C-alpha positions as CSV (number, residue, x, y, z in Angstrom):
1,M,-53.0,-30.9,-11.4
2,Y,-50.7,-32.2,-8.8
3,R,-51.5,-31.7,-5.1
4,L,-48.7,-31.9,-2.6
5,Y,-49.4,-32.2,1.1
6,N,-46.4,-30.8,2.8
7,S,-45.2,-29.0,5.9
8,P,-42.4,-26.3,5.7
9,G,-38.9,-27.7,6.0
10,T,-40.0,-31.4,6.1
11,A,-39.4,-34.2,3.7
12,G,-41.8,-32.5,1.3
13,M,-39.0,-30.1,0.4
14,A,-37.5,-32.3,-2.3
15,P,-40.7,-33.0,-4.2
16,H,-41.6,-29.3,-3.8
17,I,-38.3,-28.3,-5.4
18,L,-39.0,-30.7,-8.3
19,L,-42.5,-29.2,-8.8
20,R,-40.9,-25.8,-9.0
21,E,-38.2,-27.0,-11.4
22,L,-40.9,-28.5,-13.6
23,A,-43.0,-25.4,-13.5
24,V,-46.2,-27.5,-13.8
25,P,-49.6,-26.6,-12.3
26,H,-49.8,-27.8,-8.7
27,E,-51.4,-27.0,-5.4
28,M,-49.4,-26.9,-2.2
29,V,-51.4,-27.9,0.8
30,F,-49.6,-27.1,4.0
31,V,-50.5,-29.5,6.8
32,D,-50.2,-28.1,10.4
33,R,-48.2,-30.8,12.2
34,D,-48.2,-28.8,15.5
35,A,-52.0,-29.0,15.5
36,G,-51.9,-32.7,14.6
37,A,-53.5,-32.2,11.2
38,H,-51.4,-35.1,9.9
39,K,-53.2,-37.5,12.2
40,T,-56.7,-36.5,11.4
41,P,-59.0,-39.1,9.7
42,E,-59.1,-37.0,6.6
43,Y,-55.3,-37.0,6.2
44,L,-54.9,-40.6,7.3
45,A,-57.3,-41.6,4.5
46,L,-54.6,-40.3,2.1
47,N,-51.6,-41.5,4.0
48,P,-52.2,-44.2,6.6
49,L,-48.8,-43.6,8.1
50,G,-49.7,-40.0,9.0
51,R,-46.5,-38.7,7.6
52,L,-45.5,-36.0,5.1
53,P,-45.4,-35.6,2.1
54,T,-48.2,-37.1,0.1
55,L,-48.7,-36.4,-3.6
56,V,-52.1,-36.7,-5.3
57,D,-52.2,-36.9,-9.1
58,G,-55.7,-37.7,-10.2
59,D,-56.6,-41.1,-8.8
60,L,-53.1,-41.8,-7.7
61,V,-52.2,-41.1,-4.1
62,L,-48.5,-41.5,-3.4
63,F,-46.4,-41.2,-0.2
64,E,-42.7,-41.5,0.6
65,A,-40.6,-38.5,-0.6
66,A,-38.2,-40.6,-2.7
67,A,-41.0,-42.4,-4.5
68,I,-42.7,-39.1,-5.2
69,C,-39.4,-37.7,-6.6
70,L,-39.0,-40.7,-8.9
71,Y,-42.6,-40.5,-10.1
72,L,-42.3,-36.9,-11.0
73,A,-39.0,-37.5,-12.9
74,D,-40.6,-40.3,-14.9
75,R,-43.7,-38.4,-15.6
76,H,-41.7,-35.6,-17.1
77,P,-38.7,-37.2,-18.8
78,E,-38.2,-34.0,-20.9
79,A,-37.0,-32.2,-17.8
80,R,-34.1,-34.6,-17.4
81,L,-34.5,-34.9,-13.6
82,A,-33.4,-38.5,-13.8
83,P,-31.2,-40.3,-16.4
84,P,-33.0,-42.7,-18.8
85,V,-33.9,-46.1,-17.5
86,G,-31.2,-48.5,-18.4
87,H,-28.4,-45.9,-18.4
88,P,-25.6,-46.5,-16.0
89,D,-26.3,-43.1,-14.4
90,R,-29.8,-44.3,-13.6
91,A,-28.3,-47.1,-11.6
92,R,-26.1,-44.6,-9.8
93,L,-29.1,-42.4,-9.1
94,Y,-30.8,-45.4,-7.5
95,Q,-27.7,-46.1,-5.4
96,W,-27.4,-42.6,-4.0
97,L,-31.2,-42.1,-3.5
98,M,-31.4,-45.3,-1.5
99,F,-28.4,-44.3,0.5
100,L,-29.8,-40.9,1.2
101,T,-33.2,-42.1,2.3
102,N,-32.3,-45.4,4.0
103,T,-29.1,-44.3,5.7
104,I,-28.7,-40.6,6.1
105,Q,-32.4,-39.7,6.5
106,A,-32.9,-42.5,8.9
107,D,-29.9,-41.4,11.0
108,L,-31.1,-37.8,11.0
109,M,-34.4,-38.9,12.3
110,I,-32.6,-40.5,15.3
111,W,-30.7,-37.2,15.9
112,F,-34.0,-35.2,15.8
113,Y,-35.9,-37.8,17.9
114,P,-33.4,-39.7,20.2
115,E,-36.3,-40.6,22.5
116,R,-37.4,-43.1,19.9
117,V,-34.3,-45.2,20.4
118,A,-33.0,-44.4,23.8
119,D,-34.3,-43.7,27.3
120,D,-33.7,-40.3,29.0
121,S,-30.3,-41.3,30.4
122,H,-28.9,-42.3,27.1
123,Q,-30.3,-39.8,24.6
124,S,-27.3,-37.5,24.7
125,E,-24.9,-40.4,24.1
126,A,-27.1,-41.6,21.2
127,R,-27.0,-38.1,19.6
128,V,-23.2,-37.9,19.9
129,R,-22.9,-41.3,18.2
130,I,-25.3,-40.4,15.4
131,E,-23.4,-37.1,14.9
132,E,-20.2,-39.1,14.3
133,R,-22.0,-41.5,12.0
134,L,-23.6,-38.7,10.0
135,A,-20.2,-37.1,9.4
136,A,-18.9,-40.4,8.1
137,M,-21.9,-40.9,5.9
138,F,-21.7,-37.5,4.3
139,A,-18.0,-38.1,3.5
140,P,-18.6,-40.4,0.5
141,L,-21.0,-37.9,-1.0
142,D,-18.4,-35.2,-0.7
143,A,-15.9,-37.5,-2.4
144,A,-18.3,-38.3,-5.2
145,L,-18.8,-34.6,-5.9
146,A,-15.1,-33.9,-6.5
147,G,-14.8,-32.3,-9.9
148,R,-18.5,-32.7,-10.5
149,E,-21.3,-30.1,-10.8
150,W,-24.1,-32.5,-9.9
151,L,-24.4,-35.8,-8.0
152,V,-25.3,-37.9,-11.1
153,G,-24.9,-37.2,-14.8
154,E,-24.6,-33.8,-16.3
155,H,-27.9,-32.3,-15.1
156,F,-29.6,-31.3,-11.9
157,S,-31.6,-34.3,-10.8
158,I,-33.8,-35.7,-8.1
159,G,-30.7,-36.9,-6.3
160,D,-29.5,-33.3,-5.9
161,A,-32.9,-32.1,-4.6
162,F,-32.9,-34.9,-2.0
163,L,-29.3,-34.4,-0.9
164,F,-29.9,-30.7,-0.6
165,M,-32.9,-31.4,1.7
166,L,-30.9,-33.6,4.0
167,A,-28.0,-31.3,4.0
168,R,-30.3,-28.6,5.2
169,W,-31.4,-30.8,8.0
170,S,-27.7,-31.1,9.0
171,R,-27.3,-27.4,9.5
172,N,-27.5,-27.7,13.3
173,L,-25.0,-30.6,13.6
174,P,-21.5,-29.9,14.9
175,R,-20.1,-31.1,11.6
176,K,-22.4,-29.8,8.9
177,A,-22.6,-31.0,5.3
178,R,-21.9,-27.4,4.1
179,D,-18.5,-27.4,5.8
180,M,-17.1,-30.2,3.6
181,P,-14.9,-29.1,0.7
182,N,-17.0,-30.3,-2.2
183,L,-20.5,-30.3,-0.6
184,G,-20.2,-26.6,0.4
185,P,-19.9,-25.1,-3.1
186,Y,-22.3,-27.7,-4.4
187,L,-25.0,-26.8,-1.9
188,A,-24.5,-23.1,-2.7
189,R,-25.1,-23.9,-6.4
190,I,-28.4,-25.6,-5.6
191,A,-29.5,-22.8,-3.2
192,S,-29.0,-20.3,-6.0
193,R,-31.4,-22.1,-8.4
194,P,-34.6,-20.1,-9.0
195,A,-36.8,-23.1,-8.2
196,V,-35.1,-23.6,-4.9
197,R,-35.4,-19.9,-4.0
198,E,-39.1,-20.1,-4.8
199,M,-39.4,-23.1,-2.5
200,F,-37.7,-21.2,0.3
201,A,-40.1,-18.3,-0.1
202,V,-43.3,-20.4,-0.3
203,E,-42.3,-22.5,2.7
204,G,-41.2,-19.4,4.6
205,L,-37.7,-20.7,5.3
206,S,-34.9,-18.4,6.3
207,A,-31.1,-18.5,6.3
208,P,-29.0,-20.4,7.0
209,Y,-30.7,-22.5,4.2
210,Y,-28.3,-25.4,4.5
């Protein structure tokens, strides 16, 4: 049985959605970040970075949300959460997933924690610049969704779960992902999926969901 170490609303959201989509036995272990539970010796033994999420599957311990998503998709190919290896859509999935985690997620982290990159006198300026950059980075995703139901291929995939998670994180930005012409309806479709609604309920997340 899978065990996912998670905290509500964090990067564990995408793997959590996938576990709900798969409807496989799993245990959700919520880690209290406010209490520093992600920095305890017990948790650091699983994830030396002290970050969330972490997936345990038997003897395998895996961290990094994108890696967990790919692993779950490959473990359950019948669910079609990723195109087959070797298919052009699989390459497109890699492209968008790397873009989401390496570019958009990284920039969102700067917006949430500007003190990591700027001193007190420059944090507001850093945030404004990141807001402009994020609006530009969501634009190609919006364009890619024109006339499409899902990001890659003909089925809901791990790319959709990951993009939805990051779009939720953008909900407090001046220019939100949901305000874009194609991303808005797309995010509404994802939010209406039973697995996503279950995730919201279990994590105790309230509207606006994205």
